[in-house]
C-alpha positions as CSV (number, residue, x, y, z in Angstrom):
1,X,2.7,-23.3,-29.3
2,X,4.4,-20.3,-27.8
3,X,6.9,-20.5,-24.9
4,X,4.4,-18.8,-22.6
5,X,1.7,-21.3,-23.3
6,X,4.1,-24.3,-23.2
7,X,5.4,-23.4,-19.7
8,X,1.8,-22.9,-18.3
9,X,2.8,-19.5,-16.6
10,X,-0.3,-17.9,-15.1
11,X,-0.6,-14.1,-15.5
12,X,-3.3,-12.0,-14.2
13,X,-4.7,-9.3,-16.6
14,X,-7.1,-6.5,-15.9
15,X,-10.2,-6.6,-18.2
16,X,-12.6,-3.8,-18.8
17,X,-16.2,-4.9,-19.3
18,X,-18.7,-2.3,-20.6
19,X,-22.5,-2.6,-20.4
20,X,-24.3,-1.6,-23.4
21,X,-28.1,-1.6,-24.3
22,X,-27.5,-4.7,-26.4
23,X,-25.0,-6.6,-24.4
24,X,-21.4,-6.3,-22.9
25,X,-18.1,-5.6,-24.5
26,X,-14.9,-6.7,-22.8
27,X,-11.1,-5.9,-23.5
28,X,-7.9,-6.5,-21.7
29,X,-5.4,-4.1,-20.6
30,X,-1.7,-4.8,-20.8
31,X,-1.7,-6.5,-24.3
32,X,-0.2,-5.1,-27.5
33,X,-2.8,-5.0,-30.3
34,X,-6.5,-5.2,-30.2
35,X,-8.4,-7.9,-28.3
36,X,-12.1,-7.3,-27.9
37,X,-15.0,-9.6,-27.2
38,X,-18.7,-9.3,-26.6
39,X,-21.6,-11.3,-25.1
40,X,-25.2,-11.1,-24.1
41,X,-24.3,-11.3,-20.5
42,X,-21.3,-10.2,-18.3
43,X,-20.3,-13.7,-17.9
44,X,-20.4,-14.6,-21.6
45,X,-18.3,-11.4,-22.5
46,X,-15.7,-12.4,-19.9
47,X,-15.6,-15.9,-21.1
48,X,-15.2,-14.8,-24.7
49,X,-12.5,-12.2,-24.0
50,X,-10.6,-14.9,-21.9
51,X,-10.7,-17.1,-25.0
52,X,-9.5,-14.2,-27.3
53,X,-6.7,-13.4,-24.9
54,X,-5.5,-16.9,-24.9
55,X,-5.6,-17.0,-28.7
56,X,-3.6,-13.7,-28.9
57,X,-1.0,-15.0,-26.5
58,X,-0.7,-18.3,-28.4
59,X,-0.2,-16.4,-31.6
60,X,2.3,-13.8,-30.5
61,X,3.8,-15.4,-27.4
62,X,5.7,-13.0,-25.1
63,X,5.5,-10.2,-27.7
64,X,1.7,-10.0,-26.9
65,X,2.4,-8.3,-23.5
66,X,3.2,-4.7,-22.9
67,X,6.5,-4.3,-21.2
68,X,5.2,-3.0,-17.9
69,X,2.4,-4.5,-15.8
70,X,-0.6,-2.1,-15.1
71,X,-0.6,-1.5,-11.4
72,X,-3.8,0.4,-11.1
73,X,-6.7,1.3,-13.4
74,X,-8.9,4.3,-13.1
75,X,-12.1,5.4,-14.9
76,X,-12.3,9.2,-15.3
77,X,-14.8,11.5,-17.0
78,X,-13.6,14.4,-19.2
79,X,-15.6,17.1,-20.8
80,X,-15.4,17.1,-24.6
81,X,-17.1,19.8,-26.9
82,X,-18.9,18.1,-29.7
């Protein structure tokens, strides 16, 4: 078990939840690597990503976290020619 999990430190992470026609996709901000989960409902996707985050932290310990906390998160639109 990693030092983070052993000490029981609580850390708040921001999680993005996207609604798609066939369900929800959730992923955290502030972690190194890729952590993604899905669910049929918002609640299920959030529960699944929480479990995936916990596994990621137990696997990588303090190295799982980005160096700086994310203070604010914005959603913006950009025009892209396709």
